[in-house]
Biopython code that builds the backbone (N, CA, C, O; Angstrom):
import numpy as np
from Bio.PDB.StructureBuilder import StructureBuilder

atoms = [
    (1, "VAL", "N", (21.045, -5.358, 1.425)),
    (1, "VAL", "CA", (21.935, -4.333, 0.728)),
    (1, "VAL", "C", (21.672, -3.385, 0.849)),
    (1, "VAL", "O", (20.665, -2.983, 0.266)),
    (2, "GLY", "N", (22.448, -2.495, 1.688)),
    (2, "GLY", "CA", (22.321, -1.217, 2.066)),
    (2, "GLY", "C", (21.476, -1.084, 2.989)),
    (2, "GLY", "O", (20.482, -1.808, 3.034)),
    (3, "ASP", "N", (21.732, -0.084, 3.937)),
    (3, "ASP", "CA", (20.399, 0.455, 4.767)),
    (3, "ASP", "C", (19.137, 0.874, 4.416)),
    (3, "ASP", "O", (18.903, 1.368, 3.313)),
    (4, "ILE", "N", (18.351, 0.723, 5.224)),
    (4, "ILE", "CA", (16.754, 0.992, 4.754)),
    (4, "ILE", "C", (16.081, 1.350, 6.099)),
    (4, "ILE", "O", (16.706, 0.991, 7.097)),
    (5, "ILE", "N", (14.930, 1.989, 6.289)),
    (5, "ILE", "CA", (13.995, 2.513, 7.140)),
    (5, "ILE", "C", (12.796, 1.549, 6.684)),
    (5, "ILE", "O", (12.329, 1.537, 5.545)),
    (6, "ARG", "N", (12.405, 0.807, 7.667)),
    (6, "ARG", "CA", (10.844, 0.127, 7.372)),
    (6, "ARG", "C", (9.984, 0.232, 8.394)),
    (6, "ARG", "O", (10.243, -0.138, 9.539)),
    (7, "ALA", "N", (9.016, 0.696, 8.062)),
    (7, "ALA", "CA", (7.590, 1.138, 8.768)),
    (7, "ALA", "C", (6.867, 0.045, 8.326)),
    (7, "ALA", "O", (6.968, -0.478, 7.216)),
    (8, "SER", "N", (6.166, -0.269, 9.191)),
    (8, "SER", "CA", (4.910, -1.267, 8.849)),
    (8, "SER", "C", (3.280, -0.701, 9.565)),
    (8, "SER", "O", (3.149, -0.758, 10.788)),
    (9, "PHE", "N", (2.353, -0.281, 8.862)),
    (9, "PHE", "CA", (0.985, 0.056, 9.320)),
    (9, "PHE", "C", (-0.016, -0.894, 9.039)),
    (9, "PHE", "O", (-0.324, -1.273, 7.908)),
    (10, "ALA", "N", (-0.669, -1.383, 10.423)),
    (10, "ALA", "CA", (-1.582, -2.154, 10.322)),
    (10, "ALA", "C", (-3.001, -1.556, 11.097)),
    (10, "ALA", "O", (-3.108, -0.491, 11.704)),
    (11, "ASP", "N", (-3.992, -2.550, 10.879)),
    (11, "ASP", "CA", (-5.170, -2.198, 11.470)),
    (11, "ASP", "C", (-5.841, -3.380, 11.625)),
    (11, "ASP", "O", (-5.207, -4.422, 11.458)),
    (12, "ASP", "N", (-7.215, -3.428, 11.966)),
    (12, "ASP", "CA", (-8.094, -4.525, 12.330)),
    (12, "ASP", "C", (-9.043, -4.572, 11.483)),
    (12, "ASP", "O", (-9.838, -5.509, 11.563)),
    (13, "GLY", "N", (-9.179, -3.688, 10.579)),
    (13, "GLY", "CA", (-10.345, -3.981, 9.782)),
    (13, "GLY", "C", (-10.840, -4.987, 8.756)),
    (13, "GLY", "O", (-10.295, -6.064, 8.513)),
    (14, "PRO", "N", (-11.758, -4.586, 8.278)),
    (14, "PRO", "CA", (-12.128, -5.949, 7.321)),
    (14, "PRO", "C", (-11.191, -6.782, 6.442)),
    (14, "PRO", "O", (-11.411, -7.839, 5.850)),
    (15, "GLY", "N", (-10.114, -6.045, 6.511)),
    (15, "GLY", "CA", (-9.120, -6.902, 5.537)),
    (15, "GLY", "C", (-9.316, -6.670, 3.496)),
    (15, "GLY", "O", (-10.318, -6.130, 3.026)),
    (16, "ILE", "N", (-8.400, -7.090, 2.797)),
    (16, "ILE", "CA", (-8.571, -6.978, 1.640)),
    (16, "ILE", "C", (-8.798, -8.204, 0.908)),
    (16, "ILE", "O", (-8.092, -9.174, 1.181)),
    (17, "ALA", "N", (-9.681, -8.290, 0.020)),
    (17, "ALA", "CA", (-9.588, -9.675, -0.576)),
    (17, "ALA", "C", (-8.501, -10.150, -1.518)),
    (17, "ALA", "O", (-7.970, -9.324, -2.260)),
    (18, "LYS", "N", (-8.193, -11.213, -1.539)),
    (18, "LYS", "CA", (-6.954, -11.820, -2.036)),
    (18, "LYS", "C", (-6.751, -11.174, -3.432)),
    (18, "LYS", "O", (-5.673, -10.668, -3.744)),
    (19, "GLU", "N", (-8.054, -11.213, -4.441)),
    (19, "GLU", "CA", (-8.146, -10.775, -5.652)),
    (19, "GLU", "C", (-7.504, -9.099, -6.135)),
    (19, "GLU", "O", (-6.993, -8.697, -7.180)),
    (20, "ASN", "N", (-7.785, -8.505, -4.979)),
    (20, "ASN", "CA", (-7.807, -7.198, -4.782)),
    (20, "ASN", "C", (-6.257, -6.852, -4.779)),
    (20, "ASN", "O", (-5.831, -5.997, -5.556)),
    (21, "LEU", "N", (-5.502, -7.454, -3.989)),
    (21, "LEU", "CA", (-4.206, -7.493, -3.465)),
    (21, "LEU", "C", (-3.115, -6.845, -4.796)),
    (21, "LEU", "O", (-2.481, -5.802, -4.633)),
    (22, "GLY", "N", (-3.050, -7.620, -6.018)),
    (22, "GLY", "CA", (-2.381, -7.146, -6.547)),
    (22, "GLY", "C", (-2.703, -5.604, -7.314)),
    (22, "GLY", "O", (-1.782, -4.983, -7.843)),
    (23, "HIS", "N", (-3.776, -5.207, -7.303)),
    (23, "HIS", "CA", (-4.258, -4.092, -7.718)),
    (23, "HIS", "C", (-4.624, -2.932, -6.911)),
    (23, "HIS", "O", (-5.462, -2.149, -7.357)),
    (24, "LEU", "N", (-4.003, -2.707, -5.598)),
    (24, "LEU", "CA", (-4.042, -1.961, -4.598)),
    (24, "LEU", "C", (-3.136, -0.504, -5.331)),
    (24, "LEU", "O", (-3.401, 0.689, -5.185)),
    (25, "PHE", "N", (-2.161, -1.065, -6.031)),
    (25, "PHE", "CA", (-1.376, 0.342, -6.173)),
    (25, "PHE", "C", (-1.597, 0.680, -7.678)),
    (25, "PHE", "O", (-0.798, 1.308, -8.373)),
    (26, "ASP", "N", (-2.633, 0.243, -8.027)),
    (26, "ASP", "CA", (-3.091, 0.418, -9.732)),
    (26, "ASP", "C", (-3.843, 2.067, -9.655)),
    (26, "ASP", "O", (-4.778, 2.291, -8.886)),
    (27, "PRO", "N", (-3.318, 3.023, -10.486)),
    (27, "PRO", "CA", (-4.006, 4.141, -10.445)),
    (27, "PRO", "C", (-5.826, 3.762, -10.830)),
    (27, "PRO", "O", (-6.209, 2.898, -11.618)),
    (28, "PHE", "N", (-6.405, 4.377, -10.289)),
    (28, "PHE", "CA", (-8.043, 4.562, -10.130)),
    (28, "PHE", "C", (-8.636, 3.078, -9.658)),
    (28, "PHE", "O", (-9.738, 2.606, -9.940)),
    (29, "PHE", "N", (-7.683, 2.542, -8.935)),
    (29, "PHE", "CA", (-8.326, 1.193, -8.428)),
    (29, "PHE", "C", (-8.971, 1.182, -7.359)),
    (29, "PHE", "O", (-8.240, 1.483, -6.416)),
    (30, "THR", "N", (-10.362, 0.903, -6.968)),
    (30, "THR", "CA", (-10.877, 1.252, -5.903)),
    (30, "THR", "C", (-12.383, 0.093, -5.495)),
    (30, "THR", "O", (-13.023, -0.355, -6.446)),
    (31, "THR", "N", (-12.732, -0.222, -4.258)),
    (31, "THR", "CA", (-13.560, -0.943, -4.493)),
    (31, "THR", "C", (-14.754, -0.300, -3.425)),
    (31, "THR", "O", (-15.489, -0.949, -2.680)),
    (32, "LYS", "N", (-14.701, 1.078, -3.590)),
    (32, "LYS", "CA", (-15.751, 1.770, -3.221)),
    (32, "LYS", "C", (-16.840, 2.170, -4.302)),
    (32, "LYS", "O", (-16.462, 2.442, -5.442)),
    (33, "GLU", "N", (-18.101, 2.208, -3.989)),
    (33, "GLU", "CA", (-18.881, 2.616, -4.726)),
    (33, "GLU", "C", (-18.738, 4.299, -5.664)),
    (33, "GLU", "O", (-18.171, 5.324, -5.285)),
    (34, "MET", "N", (-19.460, 4.044, -6.910)),
    (34, "MET", "CA", (-18.942, 5.467, -7.461)),
    (34, "MET", "C", (-19.542, 6.874, -6.939)),
    (34, "MET", "O", (-20.607, 7.348, -6.541)),
    (35, "GLY", "N", (-18.335, 7.214, -7.163)),
    (35, "GLY", "CA", (-18.430, 9.027, -6.600)),
    (35, "GLY", "C", (-17.750, 8.661, -4.659)),
    (35, "GLY", "O", (-17.610, 9.717, -4.043)),
    (36, "LYS", "N", (-17.533, 7.895, -4.161)),
    (36, "LYS", "CA", (-16.971, 7.277, -3.275)),
    (36, "LYS", "C", (-15.364, 7.496, -2.766)),
    (36, "LYS", "O", (-14.928, 7.298, -1.632)),
    (37, "GLY", "N", (-14.641, 7.954, -3.932)),
    (37, "GLY", "CA", (-13.440, 7.715, -3.549)),
    (37, "GLY", "C", (-12.465, 7.361, -5.155)),
    (37, "GLY", "O", (-12.871, 6.542, -5.980)),
    (38, "THR", "N", (-11.214, 8.134, -5.318)),
    (38, "THR", "CA", (-10.863, 8.264, -6.710)),
    (38, "THR", "C", (-9.968, 6.769, -7.029)),
    (38, "THR", "O", (-9.892, 6.219, -8.127)),
    (39, "GLY", "N", (-9.529, 6.449, -6.141)),
    (39, "GLY", "CA", (-8.491, 5.187, -5.858)),
    (39, "GLY", "C", (-7.164, 5.789, -6.165)),
    (39, "GLY", "O", (-6.337, 5.006, -6.632)),
    (40, "LEU", "N", (-6.849, 6.854, -6.018)),
    (40, "LEU", "CA", (-5.773, 7.381, -6.286)),
    (40, "LEU", "C", (-4.357, 7.441, -4.892)),
    (40, "LEU", "O", (-3.171, 7.623, -5.167)),
    (41, "GLY", "N", (-4.785, 7.282, -3.765)),
    (41, "GLY", "CA", (-4.691, 7.329, -2.698)),
    (41, "GLY", "C", (-2.944, 6.459, -2.775)),
    (41, "GLY", "O", (-1.918, 7.139, -2.779)),
    (42, "LEU", "N", (-2.919, 5.243, -2.818)),
    (42, "LEU", "CA", (-2.194, 4.179, -2.791)),
    (42, "LEU", "C", (-1.437, 4.462, -4.206)),
    (42, "LEU", "O", (-0.209, 4.547, -4.217)),
    (43, "SER", "N", (-2.122, 4.592, -5.275)),
    (43, "SER", "CA", (-0.971, 4.973, -6.320)),
    (43, "SER", "C", (-0.075, 6.079, -6.105)),
    (43, "SER", "O", (1.143, 5.932, -6.206)),
    (44, "ILE", "N", (-0.553, 7.058, -5.846)),
    (44, "ILE", "CA", (0.157, 8.440, -5.309)),
    (44, "ILE", "C", (1.613, 7.496, -4.503)),
    (44, "ILE", "O", (2.756, 7.217, -4.865)),
    (45, "CYS", "N", (0.814, 7.253, -3.304)),
    (45, "CYS", "CA", (2.169, 6.835, -2.413)),
    (45, "CYS", "C", (3.064, 6.033, -2.875)),
    (45, "CYS", "O", (4.235, 6.035, -2.494)),
    (46, "HIS", "N", (2.598, 5.290, -3.725)),
    (46, "HIS", "CA", (3.502, 4.213, -4.467)),
    (46, "HIS", "C", (4.614, 4.932, -5.201)),
    (46, "HIS", "O", (5.789, 4.773, -4.870)),
    (47, "GLY", "N", (4.228, 5.771, -6.258)),
    (47, "GLY", "CA", (4.881, 6.426, -6.858)),
    (47, "GLY", "C", (6.138, 7.563, -6.240)),
    (47, "GLY", "O", (7.286, 7.861, -6.573)),
    (48, "ILE", "N", (5.378, 7.884, -5.391)),
    (48, "ILE", "CA", (6.350, 9.090, -4.200)),
    (48, "ILE", "C", (7.426, 7.895, -3.895)),
    (48, "ILE", "O", (8.591, 8.040, -4.265)),
    (49, "LEU", "N", (6.988, 6.652, -3.177)),
    (49, "LEU", "CA", (8.056, 6.227, -2.739)),
    (49, "LEU", "C", (9.442, 5.347, -3.689)),
    (49, "LEU", "O", (10.612, 5.091, -3.402)),
    (50, "VAL", "N", (8.549, 5.080, -4.945)),
    (50, "VAL", "CA", (9.508, 4.593, -5.881)),
    (50, "VAL", "C", (10.544, 5.712, -6.247)),
    (50, "VAL", "O", (11.767, 5.570, -6.269)),
    (51, "ALA", "N", (9.880, 6.777, -6.513)),
    (51, "ALA", "CA", (10.855, 7.725, -7.027)),
    (51, "ALA", "C", (12.182, 8.239, -5.902)),
    (51, "ALA", "O", (13.121, 8.985, -6.178)),
    (52, "HIS", "N", (11.914, 7.633, -4.720)),
    (52, "HIS", "CA", (12.755, 8.066, -3.833)),
    (52, "HIS", "C", (13.648, 6.485, -3.534)),
    (52, "HIS", "O", (14.341, 6.292, -2.535)),
    (53, "GLY", "N", (13.464, 5.637, -4.467)),
    (53, "GLY", "CA", (14.416, 4.518, -4.171)),
    (53, "GLY", "C", (13.318, 3.395, -3.221)),
    (53, "GLY", "O", (13.746, 2.244, -3.128)),
    (54, "GLY", "N", (12.473, 3.579, -2.795)),
    (54, "GLY", "CA", (11.638, 2.810, -1.861)),
    (54, "GLY", "C", (10.780, 1.963, -2.635)),
    (54, "GLY", "O", (10.711, 1.715, -3.838)),
    (55, "LYS", "N", (10.010, 1.506, -1.408)),
    (55, "LYS", "CA", (9.098, 0.314, -2.042)),
    (55, "LYS", "C", (7.787, 0.299, -0.833)),
    (55, "LYS", "O", (7.875, 0.825, 0.277)),
    (56, "ILE", "N", (6.840, -0.281, -1.253)),
    (56, "ILE", "CA", (5.483, -0.315, -0.617)),
    (56, "ILE", "C", (5.035, -1.565, -0.779)),
    (56, "ILE", "O", (5.375, -2.024, -1.870)),
    (57, "HIS", "N", (4.243, -2.480, 0.052)),
    (57, "HIS", "CA", (3.546, -3.667, -0.100)),
    (57, "HIS", "C", (2.760, -4.092, 0.725)),
    (57, "HIS", "O", (3.197, -4.355, 1.845)),
    (58, "ALA", "N", (1.521, -4.267, 0.459)),
    (58, "ALA", "CA", (0.625, -4.890, 1.878)),
    (58, "ALA", "C", (0.367, -6.513, 1.915)),
    (58, "ALA", "O", (0.682, -7.302, 1.024)),
    (59, "LYS", "N", (-0.241, -6.803, 3.080)),
    (59, "LYS", "CA", (-0.263, -8.105, 3.456)),
    (59, "LYS", "C", (-1.853, -8.146, 4.129)),
    (59, "LYS", "O", (-2.236, -7.481, 5.091)),
    (60, "SER", "N", (-2.495, -8.936, 3.483)),
    (60, "SER", "CA", (-4.113, -8.888, 3.964)),
    (60, "SER", "C", (-4.772, -10.154, 4.263)),
    (60, "SER", "O", (-4.117, -11.094, 3.813)),
    (61, "GLU", "N", (-5.909, -10.532, 4.906)),
    (61, "GLU", "CA", (-6.626, -11.602, 4.707)),
    (61, "GLU", "C", (-8.355, -11.109, 5.078)),
    (61, "GLU", "O", (-8.554, -10.270, 5.956)),
    (62, "LEU", "N", (-8.995, -11.455, 4.653)),
    (62, "LEU", "CA", (-10.284, -10.946, 4.909)),
    (62, "LEU", "C", (-10.740, -11.550, 6.350)),
    (62, "LEU", "O", (-10.593, -12.629, 6.923)),
    (63, "GLY", "N", (-11.267, -10.510, 6.597)),
    (63, "GLY", "CA", (-11.826, -10.367, 8.188)),
    (63, "GLY", "C", (-10.448, -10.427, 9.284)),
    (63, "GLY", "O", (-10.632, -10.591, 10.490)),
    (64, "LYS", "N", (-9.028, -10.268, 8.676)),
    (64, "LYS", "CA", (-8.030, -9.969, 9.740)),
    (64, "LYS", "C", (-7.065, -8.712, 9.565)),
    (64, "LYS", "O", (-5.883, -8.690, 9.908)),
    (65, "GLY", "N", (-7.825, -7.594, 8.930)),
    (65, "GLY", "CA", (-7.117, -6.403, 8.689)),
    (65, "GLY", "C", (-6.266, -6.548, 7.839)),
    (65, "GLY", "O", (-6.315, -7.538, 7.110)),
    (66, "ALA", "N", (-5.169, -5.511, 7.695)),
    (66, "ALA", "CA", (-4.086, -5.371, 6.576)),
    (66, "ALA", "C", (-2.905, -4.420, 7.392)),
    (66, "ALA", "O", (-3.051, -3.528, 8.227)),
    (67, "THR", "N", (-1.779, -4.961, 6.827)),
    (67, "THR", "CA", (-0.737, -4.274, 6.987)),
    (67, "THR", "C", (-0.164, -3.923, 5.706)),
    (67, "THR", "O", (-0.148, -4.655, 4.716)),
    (68, "PHE", "N", (0.348, -2.642, 5.800)),
    (68, "PHE", "CA", (1.118, -2.007, 4.610)),
    (68, "PHE", "C", (2.890, -1.815, 5.449)),
    (68, "PHE", "O", (3.223, -1.429, 6.569)),
    (69, "VAL", "N", (3.655, -2.289, 4.278)),
    (69, "VAL", "CA", (4.866, -2.190, 4.958)),
    (69, "VAL", "C", (5.587, -1.141, 4.090)),
    (69, "VAL", "O", (5.554, -1.375, 2.882)),
    (70, "VAL", "N", (6.291, 0.077, 4.523)),
    (70, "VAL", "CA", (6.909, 0.946, 3.325)),
    (70, "VAL", "C", (8.382, 0.912, 3.867)),
    (70, "VAL", "O", (8.634, 1.020, 5.067)),
    (71, "GLU", "N", (9.250, 0.769, 2.981)),
    (71, "GLU", "CA", (10.729, 0.561, 3.078)),
    (71, "GLU", "C", (11.338, 2.099, 2.146)),
    (71, "GLU", "O", (10.877, 2.532, 1.089)),
    (72, "LEU", "N", (12.229, 2.539, 2.778)),
    (72, "LEU", "CA", (13.045, 3.837, 2.222)),
    (72, "LEU", "C", (14.668, 3.531, 2.418)),
    (72, "LEU", "O", (15.156, 3.152, 3.483)),
    (73, "PRO", "N", (15.194, 3.696, 1.553)),
    (73, "PRO", "CA", (16.935, 3.898, 1.882)),
    (73, "PRO", "C", (17.228, 5.031, 2.526)),
    (73, "PRO", "O", (16.852, 6.151, 2.182)),
    (74, "ILE", "N", (18.085, 4.691, 3.726)),
    (74, "ILE", "CA", (18.868, 5.642, 3.977)),
    (74, "ILE", "C", (19.792, 6.063, 3.568)),
    (74, "ILE", "O", (20.703, 5.263, 3.355)),
    (75, "ASN", "N", (20.032, 7.617, 3.236)),
    (75, "ASN", "CA", (20.837, 8.294, 2.385)),
    (75, "ASN", "C", (21.824, 8.693, 3.286)),
    (75, "ASN", "O", (21.432, 9.090, 4.384)),
    (76, "LYS", "N", (23.514, 8.665, 2.963)),
    (76, "LYS", "CA", (24.070, 8.793, 3.995)),
    (76, "LYS", "C", (25.098, 9.946, 3.548)),
    (76, "LYS", "O", (25.906, 10.401, 4.357)),
]
sb = StructureBuilder()
sb.init_structure("model")
sb.init_model(0)
sb.init_chain("A")
sb.init_seg("    ")
for serial, (resi, resn, name, xyz) in enumerate(atoms, 1):
    if name == "N":
        sb.init_residue(resn, " ", resi, " ")
    sb.init_atom(name, np.array(xyz, "f"), 0.0, 1.0, " ", f" {name:<3s}", serial, name[0])
structure = sb.get_structure()
């Protein structure tokens, strides 16, 4: 429905545990130790994308890296 731009960003890092996938875009969610991150980066990205009519989601398995997919509408 409509035209969108879709970009995927993937890595071959350690992956994301299944129980964490549903929280990645929650403000202040982090798996880092105290003082090593604010947990705001993905939440801010999500907010910006939604404000522009877009969305972001992640796919991952432990040991198999992660892929983030960003979608934004094309304004004509």
